[in-house]
C-alpha positions in Angstrom: 0.0 0.1 0.0 1.7 3.4 -1.0 1.9 6.3 1.4 -0.8 8.5 1.3 -0.3 11.9 3.2 -3.4 14.3 2.1 -6.9 14.3 0.4 -5.5 16.1 -2.7 -4.0 12.8 -3.5 -7.3 11.6 -4.3 -9.2 14.9 -4.9 -7.9 17.7 -6.4 -8.9 21.4 -4.9 -11.4 21.9 -8.1 -12.8 18.1 -7.0 -13.1 19.1 -3.5 -15.1 22.4 -4.7 -17.5 20.7 -6.9 -18.2 18.3 -4.4 -19.2 21.3 -1.7 -21.6 22.7 -4.4 -19.1 25.7 -5.1 -18.9 25.1 -8.6 -22.5 24.6 -9.6 -24.5 22.1 -8.2 -22.9 20.4 -5.5 -21.6 16.6 -6.7 -21.2 13.1 -5.0 -17.7 11.9 -3.9 -16.1 10.3 -7.4 -16.5 6.7 -7.1 -12.4 5.8 -6.6 -13.2 7.3 -3.0 -15.8 4.0 -2.5 -13.1 1.5 -3.5 -9.6 2.6 -3.0 -7.7 0.8 -0.4 -5.5 3.6 0.2 -8.3 6.1 0.6 -9.7 3.6 3.4 -6.5 4.0 5.1 -6.5 7.9 4.6 -9.9 7.9 6.4 -8.8 5.7 9.4 -5.1 7.7 9.7 -7.0 11.2 9.5 -10.2 10.8 10.3 -11.4 7.7 11.8 -8.8 7.1 14.2 -8.6 10.8 15.8 -12.8 10.7 16.3 -15.1 9.0 18.2 -16.7 5.9 16.6 -20.0 4.3 17.8 -19.1 0.5 17.9 -21.7 -1.1 20.0 -24.3 -0.9 22.7 -24.3 -1.6 26.3 -27.2 -3.9 26.8 -25.0 -5.9 23.9 -22.6 -6.8 27.1 -24.6 -6.9 30.6 -22.5 -9.1 32.7 -19.3 -9.1 34.1 -17.0 -11.1 31.5 -19.5 -10.2 28.3 -17.4 -9.7 25.4 -18.1 -9.4 21.7 -15.6 -8.6 18.7 -16.2 -5.2 17.0 -17.3 -5.8 13.1 -14.7 -5.1 10.6 -12.1 -4.4 13.1 -9.2 -6.3 15.2 -11.0 -5.0 18.5 -13.4 -6.4 21.1 -15.5 -4.8 23.7 -15.5 -6.6 27.2 -17.5 -5.9 30.5 -14.8 -6.4 33.5 -15.4 -7.4 36.9 -16.1 -4.0 37.9 -18.4 -3.3 35.0 -16.1 -1.2 33.4 -16.6 -1.8 29.3 -13.0 -1.6 27.9 -12.0 -1.9 24.4 -8.8 -4.3 23.5 -7.1 -5.2 20.1 -8.3 -8.7 19.5 -4.6 -10.1 19.5 -3.0 -12.4 22.0 0.8 -10.7 22.8 2.3 -14.1 22.6 1.8 -15.2 19.0 -1.2 -12.8 18.0 -3.8 -15.4 17.8 -7.3 -13.7 18.4 -9.1 -14.1 21.7 -12.6 -13.6 21.0 -14.2 -14.7 17.8 -18.0 -14.3 18.6 -19.9 -12.7 21.3 -19.3 -15.0 24.3 -18.7 -14.7 28.2 -15.1 -15.1 28.8 -15.8 -16.1 32.5 -12.8 -14.7 35.0 -10.2 -14.3 32.3 -9.8 -14.3 28.9 -8.0 -17.2 27.5 -6.2 -17.7 24.0 -7.1 -20.6 22.1 -3.6 -21.0 21.0 -1.2 -21.8 23.9 -3.7 -20.8 27.0 -2.0 -17.4 27.8 -4.5 -16.0 30.4 -5.6 -12.2 30.5 -7.4 -10.7 33.7 -10.8 -8.7 32.3 -8.8 -5.6 32.6 -6.3 -6.9 30.2 -3.4 -7.3 32.6 -1.4 -10.8 31.8 -2.5 -12.6 34.4 -0.7 -16.1 33.2 1.8 -17.0 30.5 1.1 -20.9 30.5 3.9 -23.1 30.7 5.9 -20.4 29.2 9.4 -21.0 31.2 9.1 -24.3 31.7 6.5 -27.0 33.0 3.9 -25.4 35.1 5.7 -22.3 35.1 3.2 -19.6 34.1 5.5 -16.5 34.7 9.1 -15.4 34.0 10.9 -12.1 35.6 11.6 -10.7 32.2 7.8 -11.2 31.2 6.3 -7.8 32.8 2.7 -8.3 33.3 1.9 -4.9 32.5 3.9 -4.8 29.5 2.6 -7.9 27.9 -0.7 -7.2 28.6 -3.4 -6.9 26.5 -3.6 -3.1 24.3 -6.2 -0.8 25.5 -8.1 1.6 23.2 -9.7 4.5 24.6 -13.3 3.8 25.7 -16.2 5.4 26.5 -20.3 5.1 27.0 -22.9 7.9 26.2 -26.3 6.5 27.6 -26.5 2.7 25.9 -24.1 3.7 23.1 -19.8 2.6 22.9 -17.5 4.6 21.9 -13.9 4.1 21.1 -11.4 6.7 20.2 -8.7 4.8 18.3 -5.4 7.3 18.8 -6.6 8.0 22.1 -6.2 12.1 21.4 -9.7 13.0 20.8 -11.6 15.5 22.8 -13.6 14.3 25.7 -16.6 12.3 24.8 -18.8 14.9 26.3 -17.6 17.5 23.9 -17.9 15.1 20.9 -21.6 14.2 21.6 -22.7 17.6 23.1 -24.5 18.8 19.9 -26.3 15.5 19.7 -27.3 15.6 22.9 -28.6 19.6 22.7 -30.9 18.5 19.9 -32.3 15.6 21.7 -32.9 17.4 25.1 -36.7 16.6 24.8 -35.6 12.9 24.9 -35.2 11.3 28.3 -32.4 8.9 27.5 -32.5 7.8 31.3 -35.9 5.7 30.4 -34.3 3.8 27.2 -34.8 0.5 27.3 -33.8 -1.5 24.4 -36.5 -4.2 22.7 -35.4 -5.4 19.3 -32.6 -5.4 16.9 -31.9 -6.3 13.6 -28.7 -6.9 11.7 -27.0 -7.3 8.3 -23.6 -8.6 8.6 -21.5 -8.1 6.3 -23.0 -5.8 3.4 -20.8 -5.3 0.2 -21.0 -2.1 0.1 -19.0 0.9 1.5 -19.7 2.6 4.5 -20.1 6.0 3.0 -22.8 4.7 0.6 -24.9 3.3 3.5 -24.2 6.5 5.5 -25.3 8.7 2.8 -28.7 6.9 2.2 -29.4 6.8 5.7 -29.3 10.3 6.5 -31.2 11.4 3.4 -35.1 11.5 2.7 -35.0 11.6 -1.5 -35.2 7.6 -1.5 -38.0 7.1 1.1 -41.2 7.7 -1.0 -39.5 5.3 -3.4 -37.8 2.9 -1.6 -39.8 2.4 1.7 -43.7 3.2 0.1 -45.2 0.9 2.8 -42.7 0.8 5.4 -42.6 4.4 5.3 -45.7 5.5 3.5 -46.7 7.8 6.3 -43.9 10.1 6.4 -45.2 12.9 3.9 -42.4 13.6 1.1 -43.3 16.8 1.5 -43.3 17.4 5.5 -39.6 16.3 5.4 -36.9 19.2 6.4 -33.1 18.5 6.1 -30.7 19.3 8.9 -27.2 20.4 8.2 -25.5 22.0 11.1 -22.0 21.5 11.5 -21.2 18.0 13.0 -25.2 17.3 12.8 -26.8 16.0 9.7 -29.9 14.3 8.7 -33.6 15.0 8.2 -36.4 15.4 10.2 -40.5 14.8 9.7 -43.4 16.3 11.3 -46.7 15.0 10.5 -49.4 17.3 10.0 -47.7 20.1 11.8 -47.6 18.3 15.1 -45.0 18.8 17.4 -42.5 15.9 17.9 -44.6 14.7 20.9 -47.2 14.0 18.5 -49.2 10.2 19.1 -48.9 8.3 15.8 -51.4 9.0 13.0 -55.0 7.8 14.1 -56.1 5.3 12.0 -52.8 4.3 10.6 -51.8 0.5 10.5 -47.9 2.1 9.7 -45.6 1.9 12.6 -43.3 4.6 11.4 -46.7 7.0 11.2 -45.3 9.9 13.7 -43.3 12.8 13.5 -39.5 11.7 13.6 -35.9 13.0 13.6 -32.9 11.3 11.9 -29.8 12.4 13.0 -26.2 11.6 12.4 -23.2 13.2 14.9 -20.6 12.6 12.3 -18.8 10.0 11.4 -21.2 7.3 12.7 -23.0 8.3 15.9 -27.0 7.7 14.3 -30.1 8.2 16.2 -33.8 8.4 15.0 -36.4 9.5 17.2 -40.2 8.4 16.7 -42.8 10.4 18.5 -43.9 9.8 21.1 -41.3 7.4 22.8 -39.5 5.1 20.3 -35.5 5.3 19.6 -34.0 3.7 16.4 -30.2 4.1 16.5 -28.2 2.6 13.2 -24.6 1.3 13.5 -23.0 1.6 10.4 -19.2 0.4 10.7 -16.4 0.6 7.8 -14.4 -2.7 7.6 -10.9 -1.9 8.5 -9.4 -3.4 6.0 -11.7 -3.7 3.2 -13.5 -0.5 1.5 -15.8 -2.6 -0.4 -17.5 -4.1 2.8 -19.6 -2.4 6.2 -21.4 -3.8 8.9 -25.1 -2.5 10.0 -27.7 -3.0 12.1 -30.4 -1.4 13.6 -31.9 -1.4 17.4 -35.0 -0.3 18.8 -35.9 1.1 22.1 -38.7 2.5 24.1 -38.4 6.1 26.2 -41.2 6.1 28.3 -42.3 4.2 31.7 -45.0 2.1 29.4 -43.5 -1.5 28.7 -43.8 -2.8 25.0 -45.8 -5.3 24.4 -44.6 -8.6 22.6 -47.0 -7.5 19.5 -45.5 -4.1 19.3 -41.9 -5.3 19.6 -42.5 -7.6 16.6 -44.4 -4.9 14.8 -41.0 -2.7 14.9 -38.5 -5.5 14.4 -40.8 -6.7 11.3 -40.7 -2.7 10.0 -37.2 -2.4 10.7 -35.8 -5.7 9.2 -38.1 -4.9 5.9 -37.0 -1.2 6.0 -33.2 -2.8 6.1 -33.8 -5.2 3.5 -35.2 -2.4 1.3 -32.2 0.0 1.8 -29.5 -3.0 1.1 -31.3 -3.7 -2.2 -30.7 0.0 -3.5 -27.3 0.0 -1.9 -26.2 -3.2 -3.4 -27.4 -1.5 -6.9 -25.5 1.5 -6.2 -22.2 -0.5 -5.4 -22.6 -2.3 -8.8 -23.7 0.9 -10.5 -20.3 2.6 -9.3 -18.4 0.2 -11.2 -19.1 2.0 -14.8 -16.4 4.9 -15.6 -18.9 7.4 -16.0 -19.1 7.4 -12.1 -16.0 8.8 -12.0 -17.6 12.3 -11.7 -19.4 10.6 -8.8 -23.2 12.0 -9.8 -24.9 15.2 -8.4 -26.6 16.1 -5.6 -30.3 17.2 -4.8 -29.9 20.9 -3.1 -33.6 20.1 -1.6 -33.2 16.9 -0.4 -29.3 15.8 -0.2 -27.8 18.8 1.6 -27.4 16.9 4.6 -25.3 14.6 2.4 -23.1 17.5 1.5 -22.8 18.4 5.2 -21.4 14.8 5.7 -18.9 15.3 3.0 -18.2 18.7 4.4 -17.2 17.2 7.9 -15.1 14.4 6.2 -13.1 16.3 3.9 -12.3 19.1 6.5 -10.7 16.2 8.9 -9.1 14.8 5.9 -7.1 18.2 5.4 -5.7 18.1 8.8 
């Protein structure tokens, strides 16, 4: 892989200006940035490694010892004996074998399948099994701290787990502040998970999936039944610095409205669909539901990403099994409808005519331009 130092190795100043709408209608990013391995490396080095990435959910690892790998990354999450959620590189410090291959409970120690080196749940080396000889599990030159697991900066905001790979990002509180202020009318203390749908992995670049997630332009065409109660002309665009997305107000109601009367559609209510760049995405459906979308790049493959949606209730009322099933079925159908068009975009982007990326609607996709603006700004430094 060649050494790439800056965004200009991929996009000239003129191309960047075109993407941002400074030379007429805003354009989509050219196809090369969705498939080039060197550009993926640039994204991580200059952007994704330096900021906070949403990588999981607190409810997925509720007990001490619960662990799971982060899709598309050589990293795993674990809850230690003190209830702290931690992230480590998924590599034994002996010979590098993967430690956590799937969601599990590690018990009292993380044990490598290869030579059975054992690590405490806080990452400290517990035993280098037979390393110095039969039943000699330690060595004076083998420091347990030095050869413990390599930790990654980790923090939790409400139910969402985020990591900062290079450890130098501003505080998580500063990072989430714009989103917290936007959703100040949502009582996150009441958040209760009740359903999750997944699509792992998807043969699509993560930016393609994120662009689709934040714009409303495709909704009446791609989701005529699942989101049919979201009138197209009632949507508005959100493009406010690190926050991009859209919102819909049903019949000019406030955000706390009840679902539209006599409707069978679960999504027939006012909603906010907001991304805190790069990937902390939360949709709020009035009056008391949240849906997050976890879209993760694949660290080594620009043609792959990982998507899941989780549903939550934010009121004291319990969600019935029937309602939970309806929400899960609806979200699964929405996901499958999105997957179909995302894969179509990936196939269409093979054509050289898409070297210019395509064009962005100023009415319905300004939020996509906002996503690009945040990305290009980060990649310049």
